[in-house]
C-alpha positions in Angstrom: 3.2 7.0 22.0 0.7 8.5 19.5 -2.4 6.3 19.3 -2.6 6.2 15.5 1.1 5.2 15.4 0.5 2.3 17.8 -2.4 1.1 15.6 -0.2 1.5 12.5 2.5 -0.8 14.1 -0.3 -3.3 14.9 -1.4 -3.3 11.2 2.1 -3.5 9.9 2.9 -6.5 12.0 -0.5 -8.2 11.4 0.1 -8.4 7.7 3.8 -8.8 7.7 3.2 -12.2 9.5 1.1 -13.3 6.5 3.3 -11.7 3.8 6.4 -13.8 5.1 4.9 -17.0 3.6 1.6 -16.4 1.7 3.1 -15.8 -1.7 6.2 -18.0 -1.4 4.9 -21.1 0.5 3.9 -22.7 -2.9 7.6 -22.4 -4.0 8.8 -24.3 -0.9 6.1 -27.0 -1.2 7.1 -27.6 -4.8 10.8 -27.8 -3.8 10.1 -30.7 -1.4 7.9 -32.7 -3.7 4.5 -31.4 -2.4 3.7 -29.3 -5.5 0.6 -31.4 -6.1 -0.7 -30.4 -2.7 -0.4 -26.6 -2.9 -4.1 -26.2 -3.4 -4.9 -28.0 -0.2 -2.6 -25.7 1.9 -4.3 -22.6 0.5 -7.8 -24.1 0.7 -7.3 -24.6 4.4 -7.2 -20.8 4.9 -10.7 -20.7 3.3 -12.0 -23.6 5.4 -11.0 -22.1 8.7 -12.3 -18.7 7.6 -15.8 -20.2 7.4 -16.1 -20.7 11.2 -13.1 -19.5 13.2 -13.6 -15.7 12.9 -17.2 -16.0 14.1 -16.1 -18.2 17.0 -13.3 -15.9 18.1 -15.7 -12.9 17.7 -18.1 -14.5 20.2 -15.2 -15.1 22.7 -13.9 -11.5 22.2 -17.5 -10.1 22.7 -18.2 -12.1 25.9 -15.1 -13.3 27.7 -11.6 -12.2 26.6 -10.7 -8.6 25.7 -10.1 -8.4 21.9 -6.5 -7.1 22.1 -5.6 -10.0 24.5 -7.4 -12.6 22.3 -5.5 -11.1 19.3 -2.2 -11.7 21.1 -3.2 -15.3 22.2 -4.2 -16.1 18.6 -0.9 -14.8 17.3 1.1 -16.7 19.9 -0.6 -20.0 19.0 -0.4 -19.4 15.2 3.4 -18.5 15.5 4.1 -21.5 17.7 2.5 -24.0 15.2 4.2 -22.3 12.3 7.6 -22.3 14.0 7.0 -26.0 14.6 6.2 -26.5 10.9 9.5 -24.7 10.0 11.4 -26.9 12.5 9.9 -30.0 11.0 10.7 -28.8 7.5 14.3 -28.1 8.6 14.6 -31.6 10.3 13.0 -33.5 7.4 15.0 -31.8 4.6 13.7 -33.1 1.3 11.9 -36.0 2.9 8.9 -34.0 4.1 5.8 -36.0 5.1 2.6 -34.2 3.8 0.4 -35.1 6.8 2.8 -33.8 9.4 3.5 -30.5 7.7 -0.1 -30.0 6.7 -1.3 -30.6 10.3 1.1 -28.0 11.8 0.3 -25.5 9.1 -3.5 -26.0 9.4 -3.3 -25.4 13.2 -1.4 -22.2 12.6 -3.8 -20.7 10.1 -6.7 -21.8 12.3 -5.5 -19.1 14.7 -4.1 -16.6 12.2 -7.2 -16.2 10.0 -9.5 -14.9 12.9 -6.7 -12.5 13.9 -7.4 -10.4 10.8 -11.0 -9.6 11.9 -9.8 -9.2 15.5 -7.1 -6.7 14.6 -9.7 -4.6 12.7 -12.0 -4.9 15.7 -9.3 -3.7 18.0 -8.4 -0.8 15.8 -12.0 0.3 15.4 -12.8 0.0 19.2 -9.7 2.0 20.2 -10.3 4.7 17.6 -14.0 5.0 18.6 -13.2 5.0 22.4 -10.8 7.9 21.7 -13.3 9.9 19.6 -11.7 9.4 16.2 -13.7 9.1 13.0 -13.0 5.6 11.8 -13.8 6.4 8.2 -11.1 9.0 8.1 -8.6 7.6 10.5 -8.6 3.9 9.6 -7.7 3.7 5.9 -4.2 5.3 6.3 -3.5 2.9 9.3 -4.7 -0.1 7.2 -2.5 0.9 4.3 0.5 0.2 6.5 -0.7 -3.4 6.8 -0.1 -3.8 3.1 3.3 -2.1 3.4 4.1 -4.7 6.2 3.1 -7.5 3.8 5.3 -6.1 1.1 8.3 -5.6 3.4 8.0 -9.3 4.6 7.7 -10.5 1.0 10.9 -8.6 0.0 12.8 -9.8 3.1 12.1 -13.5 2.4 13.0 -12.9 -1.3 16.3 -11.2 -0.9 17.4 -13.5 1.9 16.7 -16.5 -0.3 14.1 -17.8 2.3 11.3 -17.8 -0.3 12.7 -21.2 -1.5 12.8 -23.0 1.9 11.3 -23.5 5.3 13.0 -20.4 6.8 10.0 -18.3 5.7 8.0 -20.0 8.5 10.5 -18.9 11.0 10.4 -15.3 9.8 6.5 -15.3 10.1 6.7 -17.0 13.5 9.2 -14.4 14.9 6.9 -11.6 13.7 3.9 -13.3 15.2 5.7 -13.6 18.6 6.6 -9.9 18.4 2.9 -9.1 17.7 1.8 -11.4 20.6 4.0 -9.3 23.0 3.0 -6.0 21.4 -0.8 -6.6 21.6 -0.7 -6.7 25.4 0.6 -3.1 25.4 -2.5 -1.8 23.5 -5.4 0.0 25.2 -8.2 -2.2 26.6 -11.1 -3.3 24.4 -13.8 -4.1 27.1 -16.0 -7.2 26.7 -19.8 -6.8 26.5 -21.0 -7.3 30.1 -24.7 -7.1 29.1 -27.0 -9.6 30.6 -28.7 -10.2 27.3 -27.4 -13.5 26.0 -27.5 -14.0 22.3 -28.3 -17.5 21.0 -25.5 -19.2 19.1 -27.6 -18.8 16.0 -27.5 -15.0 16.5 -23.9 -14.9 17.6 -22.7 -16.7 14.5 -24.6 -14.2 12.4 -26.8 -16.8 10.9 -29.8 -14.4 10.9 -28.1 -12.6 8.0 -28.7 -15.7 5.8 -32.3 -14.5 5.7 -30.9 -12.1 3.1 -30.9 -14.9 0.6 -34.7 -14.6 0.5 -34.1 -11.2 -1.3 -33.5 -12.1 -5.0 -31.0 -9.3 -5.6 -29.0 -10.1 -2.4 -29.0 -13.8 -3.2 -27.7 -13.2 -6.7 -25.0 -10.8 -5.2 -23.8 -13.4 -2.6 -23.7 -16.2 -5.2 -21.5 -14.1 -7.5 -19.4 -13.1 -4.5 -18.7 -16.8 -4.0 -18.0 -17.3 -7.8 -15.6 -14.4 -7.8 -14.1 -15.5 -4.5 -12.9 -18.6 -6.4 -10.2 -16.4 -8.0 -8.9 -14.7 -4.9 -6.2 -17.1 -3.7 -5.1 -18.7 -7.0 -2.2 -16.4 -7.7 -1.1 -16.4 -4.0 -0.7 -20.2 -4.3 0.7 -20.6 -7.8 2.3 -17.3 -9.1 5.6 -17.9 -7.3 6.1 -21.5 -8.3 5.1 -20.6 -11.9 7.5 -17.7 -12.3 10.3 -19.6 -10.5 9.8 -22.5 -12.9 11.3 -20.4 -15.7 14.7 -21.0 -14.0 14.5 -24.5 -15.5 14.4 -23.0 -19.0 18.0 -22.1 -20.1 17.0 -18.9 -21.9 15.3 -17.6 -18.7 17.6 -19.1 -16.1 19.6 -15.8 -15.3 16.6 -13.4 -15.7 15.9 -11.2 -12.6 12.2 -12.1 -12.5 12.7 -15.8 -12.5 15.1 -15.5 -9.5 13.1 -12.9 -7.6 9.5 -14.0 -8.0 8.4 -12.6 -4.7 9.8 -9.1 -5.4 7.9 -9.2 -8.8 4.7 -10.3 -7.1 5.1 -7.6 -4.4 4.1 -5.1 -7.2 0.6 -6.5 -6.8 0.4 -5.3 -3.2 1.8 -1.9 -4.2 -1.0 -1.7 -6.7 -3.5 -2.7 -4.1 -2.4 0.1 -1.8 -2.8 2.7 -4.7 -6.2 1.3 -5.8 -7.7 1.8 -2.3 -7.4 5.5 -2.9 -9.2 5.3 -6.3 -12.3 3.5 -5.0 -14.4 6.6 -3.7 -14.0 8.3 -7.1 -14.9 5.2 -9.2 -17.9 4.3 -7.0 -19.3 7.8 -7.2 -18.7 8.0 -10.9 -19.7 4.5 -12.1 -21.7 2.8 -9.4 -21.2 -0.6 -7.7 -22.2 -2.8 -10.6 -19.7 -1.2 -13.0 -16.9 -1.1 -10.4 -17.4 -4.8 -9.7 -17.4 -5.6 -13.4 -14.1 -3.7 -13.7 -12.8 -6.0 -10.9 -14.0 -9.1 -12.7 -12.5 -8.1 -16.1 -9.3 -7.3 -14.2 -9.2 -10.9 -13.0 -9.4 -12.0 -16.7 -6.3 -9.8 -17.4 -4.5 -10.9 -14.2 -4.6 -14.6 -15.3 -4.4 -14.0 -19.0 -1.2 -11.9 -18.8 0.4 -14.6 -16.7 -0.3 -17.1 -19.5 1.1 -14.7 -22.1 4.2 -13.3 -20.3 7.6 -14.5 -19.3 10.4 -13.1 -17.1 12.5 -12.1 -20.1 11.2 -10.0 -23.0 7.6 -10.6 -21.8 8.2 -9.4 -18.2 6.1 -6.3 -19.0 3.1 -8.6 -19.2 3.9 -9.9 -15.7 4.2 -6.3 -14.4 0.9 -5.3 -16.0 -0.7 -8.4 -14.4 0.6 -7.1 -11.0 -0.8 -3.6 -11.7 -4.3 -4.8 -12.5 -4.3 -7.0 -9.3 -5.2 -3.9 -7.3 -8.3 -3.3 -9.3 -9.2 -7.0 -9.3 -8.8 -7.4 -5.5 -9.8 -4.0 -4.1 -12.6 -3.0 -6.4 -14.4 -6.3 -5.6 -13.8 -6.5 -1.9 -14.4 -2.9 -0.9 -17.2 -2.1 -3.3 -18.9 -5.4 -2.4 -18.5 -4.6 1.3 -20.1 -1.2 0.7 -23.0 -2.7 -1.3 -23.8 -5.0 1.7 -23.6 -2.1 4.1 -26.0 0.0 2.0 -28.5 -2.8 1.2 -28.9 -4.4 4.7 -30.7 -3.4 7.8 -28.6 -2.0 10.7 -29.5 -4.8 13.0 -27.8 -7.5 10.8 -25.2 -5.3 9.1 -22.2 -6.8 10.8 -23.5 -10.3 10.3 -24.2 -9.6 6.6 -20.5 -8.5 6.3 -19.7 -11.9 7.8 -21.8 -13.7 5.2 -20.0 -11.7 2.5 -16.6 -12.7 3.8 -17.8 -16.3 4.3 -19.0 -16.5 0.7 -15.8 -15.0 -0.8 -12.8 -15.9 1.4 -14.5 -19.0 2.9 -16.5 -21.0 0.4 -15.3 -19.3 -2.8 -11.6 -19.4 -2.0 -11.8 -23.0 -0.8 -13.6 -24.2 -3.9 -11.2 -22.1 -6.1 -8.0 -23.6 -4.6 -9.2 -27.2 -4.8 -10.3 -26.7 -8.4 -7.1 -24.9 -9.3 -5.1 -27.7 -7.7 -6.8 -30.2 -10.0 -6.1 -28.1 -13.1 -2.5 -27.4 -12.2 -1.8 -31.0 -11.2 -3.3 -32.2 -14.5 -1.5 -29.8 -16.8 1.7 -29.0 -14.9 2.8 -31.5 -12.2 1.9 -34.5 -14.4 4.8 -33.5 -16.6 8.5 -34.0 -15.9 9.9 -32.0 -18.8 10.3 -28.3 -17.9 9.2 -27.1 -21.3 6.0 -29.2 -21.1 5.4 -28.0 -17.6 5.6 -24.4 -18.8 3.1 -25.2 -21.5 0.9 -26.7 -18.8 1.2 -23.5 -16.7 0.1 -21.4 -19.7 -2.9 -23.6 -20.3 -3.9 -23.4 -16.6 -3.7 -19.6 -16.6 -5.9 -19.4 -19.7 -8.5 -21.7 -18.1 -8.6 -19.5 -15.0 -8.9 -16.4 -17.3 -11.7 -18.1 -19.2 -13.5 -18.9 -15.9 -13.2 -15.2 -14.8 -14.6 -14.0 -18.1 -17.7 -16.3 -17.9 -18.4 -15.0 -14.4 -18.0 -11.4 -15.5 -20.4 -11.8 -18.5 -23.0 -13.6 -16.4 -22.8 -10.9 -13.7 -23.3 -8.2 -16.3 -26.4 -9.9 -17.6 -28.0 -11.3 -14.4 -27.2 -8.7 -11.7 -29.5 -5.7 -11.8 -28.7 -2.5 -9.8 -29.5 1.1 -10.5 -26.7 3.5 -9.6 -27.5 6.6 -7.5 -24.5 8.9 -7.4 -25.8 10.7 -4.3 -25.8 7.5 -2.3 -22.0 7.1 -2.3 -20.4 9.6 0.1 -17.9 7.8 2.1 -16.0 4.5 1.6 -14.8 2.6 4.6 -12.0 0.1 4.2 
């Protein structure tokens, strides 16, 4: 089988596993009385992202070939998620938070490092077969987003987005990827006698970048923007679905197919990847990141203003700007780190960037969002008052994103050199 096709299948499955529950799990949690705990479930992804990818990276470098470790991670993640689904099925509406949360946490503990491992496997196989990763990888990675969308649509149109069955779908895809990963070409471990210290292996040397004022400011803003990253994954579906409790919106397509509506965000994300090289060359990293920050303001603000009836166009516009909000920040930020750091700590510096955004930022963001949503939404029992609470919450998130954008515009100094941006790797 064609090598690129094999890596395309790998990426498709890698993100389909996640797409099966990431945007709809909040809906299920709300349906079994755990709506007030949604933030904790999504924050756990951030917490494990702080240390598990680095730990698994060390194991893949030294002891277990990356494609095999990828398979093992997916097997364990799938097993714990299937157990979570089975528990949800057995418990019905009487779900105990601690049991479900423990099984889910063990699952994401092994899923989150698999994202970095799948990238590492793809890069290694491409390089070993003399492919240019900058040209060859982006189309392959795009199929990851397509896999995510397909899984989202599947759980929507089967009705699984409202119950525990979404965990079974994700688990089945994970088992398929576990088996498939063992058919991939080998990614040899590093047999070198030179033993890195744990300090070096965890990439802690890259934290010396905080001594550089510009990099310190950049990383702090990465964390502040990372706060926004998971909020709509956790709360968009329960919010849109809540319109079913309002008689005038009960029969609207959007209120009944929240996941399908949200999948437009991933379609936008796929398209926006292709725009990044042009925008970076034309406007520079600071302006592109500012576009991302203002796109987050629109993302949240349009949720507050829209509805699945006559205002559904605002939801659709919110989904479209998500591609700019997510990609323009993640990819341009990654490129900035690549350009501004020494080759010897470049990988570690990327690790710090991910740790600040998807680790600390996303964790703080979900715990903070949970407090806001619980206060304004889940403290109410009347559907109309809950809806008002949702709108207030989205405006608070939009206000936060606006403050971060204005502060970034004022504090972060960077001169754009159009000749420096030639290729963008994603």
